[in-house]
C-alpha positions as CSV (number, residue, x, y, z in Angstrom):
1,M,90.8,95.2,81.1
2,P,87.3,94.4,82.4
3,Q,85.1,97.3,83.4
4,V,84.7,97.6,87.1
5,G,81.6,99.3,88.6
6,R,81.3,101.1,91.9
7,I,79.4,100.2,95.1
8,R,77.6,103.4,96.1
9,T,74.9,102.6,98.6
10,R,75.1,101.6,102.2
11,P,72.9,98.4,101.8
12,D,75.4,97.2,99.1
13,F,78.3,97.7,101.5
14,L,76.5,95.9,104.3
15,A,75.6,93.1,102.0
16,A,79.2,92.5,101.1
17,R,79.9,92.2,104.9
18,G,77.9,89.0,104.9
19,G,80.2,87.4,102.3
20,R,83.7,86.1,102.4
21,R,86.4,88.0,104.3
22,L,90.0,87.9,103.2
23,N,92.4,89.3,105.8
24,G,95.8,90.8,105.0
25,P,98.4,93.0,106.7
26,F,97.5,96.2,104.8
27,F,93.8,95.8,104.2
28,F,91.0,93.2,104.2
29,I,88.6,92.5,101.4
30,E,84.9,91.5,101.8
31,T,83.5,89.7,98.8
32,R,80.0,88.7,97.9
33,D,78.6,86.8,94.9
34,R,75.6,88.8,93.6
35,R,74.7,85.9,91.3
36,D,73.8,88.1,88.4
37,G,76.9,87.7,86.2
38,G,77.2,91.5,85.8
39,E,80.4,93.5,86.0
40,P,82.4,93.3,89.2
41,R,81.9,96.2,91.6
42,L,84.4,97.8,94.0
43,G,83.8,99.7,97.2
44,L,86.5,101.4,99.3
45,T,86.4,102.0,103.0
46,V,89.0,104.1,104.8
47,T,87.9,105.0,108.4
48,K,88.8,108.1,110.3
49,K,91.1,106.0,112.6
50,V,93.5,105.8,109.6
51,G,94.2,109.5,109.6
52,N,93.0,112.9,108.3
53,A,91.1,113.5,105.1
54,V,94.2,114.1,103.0
55,L,95.7,110.7,104.0
56,R,92.4,108.9,103.6
57,N,91.9,110.3,100.1
58,R,95.4,109.4,99.1
59,I,94.9,105.8,100.2
60,R,91.6,105.7,98.2
61,R,93.4,107.1,95.1
62,R,96.2,104.5,95.4
63,L,93.7,101.6,95.7
64,R,91.6,102.8,92.8
65,E,94.7,103.2,90.6
66,A,96.0,99.7,91.6
67,V,92.7,98.2,90.6
68,R,92.4,100.2,87.4
69,T,95.9,99.4,86.1
70,V,96.7,95.9,87.4
71,C,94.1,94.2,89.6
72,A,90.9,94.5,87.6
73,R,91.5,91.3,85.7
74,E,91.5,89.3,89.0
75,M,88.0,90.4,89.8
76,A,85.2,87.9,89.0
77,A,82.1,88.9,87.2
78,G,79.0,89.2,89.4
79,Y,81.0,89.9,92.6
80,D,81.1,92.8,94.9
81,Y,84.5,93.6,96.5
82,V,84.8,96.0,99.5
83,I,88.4,96.9,100.4
84,V,88.9,98.2,104.0
85,A,92.3,99.8,104.1
86,R,94.7,100.3,107.0
87,R,97.1,103.1,107.4
88,E,100.1,101.1,106.0
89,V,98.7,101.3,102.5
90,A,99.8,105.0,102.3
91,D,103.5,104.1,102.5
92,L,103.5,100.8,100.8
93,P,105.5,100.6,97.5
94,F,103.0,100.6,94.6
95,E,104.3,97.3,93.2
96,R,103.8,95.6,96.6
97,L,100.3,97.0,96.9
98,T,99.3,95.6,93.5
99,D,100.8,92.2,94.3
100,E,98.9,92.0,97.6
101,L,95.7,93.3,96.1
102,S,95.9,90.9,93.1
103,R,96.5,87.9,95.4
104,R,93.6,88.8,97.6
105,L,91.2,89.5,94.7
106,A,92.0,86.2,93.0
107,K,91.2,84.4,96.3
108,G,88.0,86.4,96.6
109,G,86.7,85.1,93.3
110,A,87.9,81.5,93.9
111,S,84.4,80.4,94.6
112,R,83.4,81.2,91.0
113,E,84.7,77.8,90.1
114,G,82.4,76.2,92.6
115,A,84.8,76.0,95.6
116,R,82.4,77.7,98.0
117,P,83.3,78.2,101.6
118,P,81.6,75.6,103.9
119,E,78.3,76.6,105.3
120,R,77.9,76.8,109.1
121,R,75.5,74.2,110.4
122,A,73.8,74.2,113.7
123,G,75.5,71.4,115.6
124,P,74.1,69.7,118.7
125,Q,73.7,72.0,121.6
126,T,76.0,71.1,124.5
127,E,75.6,72.2,128.0
128,H,78.6,73.9,129.6
129,A,79.3,73.4,133.2
130,E,79.4,76.5,135.3
131,P,82.8,77.5,136.6
132,A,83.6,76.4,140.1
133,G,82.5,78.9,142.7
134,S,79.9,80.6,140.6
135,A,76.9,78.3,141.3
136,G,74.2,79.8,143.4
137,N,75.6,83.4,143.5
């Protein structure tokens, strides 16, 4: 199993936000290529909207264990992964959790083979007509 580091600082969490986002029914993952070839790093976010501290900590423990036991091999070297969990992770069967997490993590490192997401380019600016009845008000 590859060694997985931890994301600890707010700037690193915010940097991962600028990368690729992989949505799912139970959580979403934000990934970013650090371009240093180092060990993959994991950050977990469980907001207060999910529930009380006991529930949030239980979700974090389940996600860390899923990564440790099954999903770490799907993580690409030099990438940061931030998992933002939803409440449903608490009641999800562990096998389903690891399946979903493995699938998303594999997609997150897909750009390691050079399949990078397309960059947004500034296209021609078009003028939009004002809606009828709003001119001159």
